[in-house]
C-alpha angles and dihedrals in degrees: 000000000000125000111252115256117238114249114230115220120189123193116255111263125200114237103241127187120249090260091050092055104036104031093113095058089041090053091050091048092050091050090049091051092049090051094047093052094042098045105028116016101039094045090049090049092047092051092047094051100040115112120232120256091253092056093047091049091051089051098047101037094101096045128097116272094248091055089046092056092048094048094045092051093049095044099045101035095086126209122328114194111247096212092058093061113105092035097299091292089150092063093043090052096046093045091050092048093048094043097050094046091048092048089052089050092052088050089053090052093049091049092051090048092051091051090056100266135118128277091223107092093203094059116075121228110255127207121192119212127180115239112234117255116251110229 
């Protein structure tokens, strides 16, 4: 007589869309891209395309003095990060959003671990039950 095979029962999982499952990493990547462009790529582009003072003076020498002041201030000011305007509220809000959701995710992992499951969210919890013997 053969030994009964254990039956593997996995908990029911909802079928979520890609966005429903991976929105936290997607939000982190979006935030990273925004920061890279605002603090690295746009300042480098701004520095590379800025005219020298001599070129600016040659362009504005025949303009009225009010226009000259405006153009000089615009051309020589350099890049100001857009996300830091308003006291950096963009970074505060995005960091709070990501932090609270990631803390919730960590709490879910600990709860699953305490209930006998795995900390890895990709691996389903498996329960082994013996099949009843047929007599």
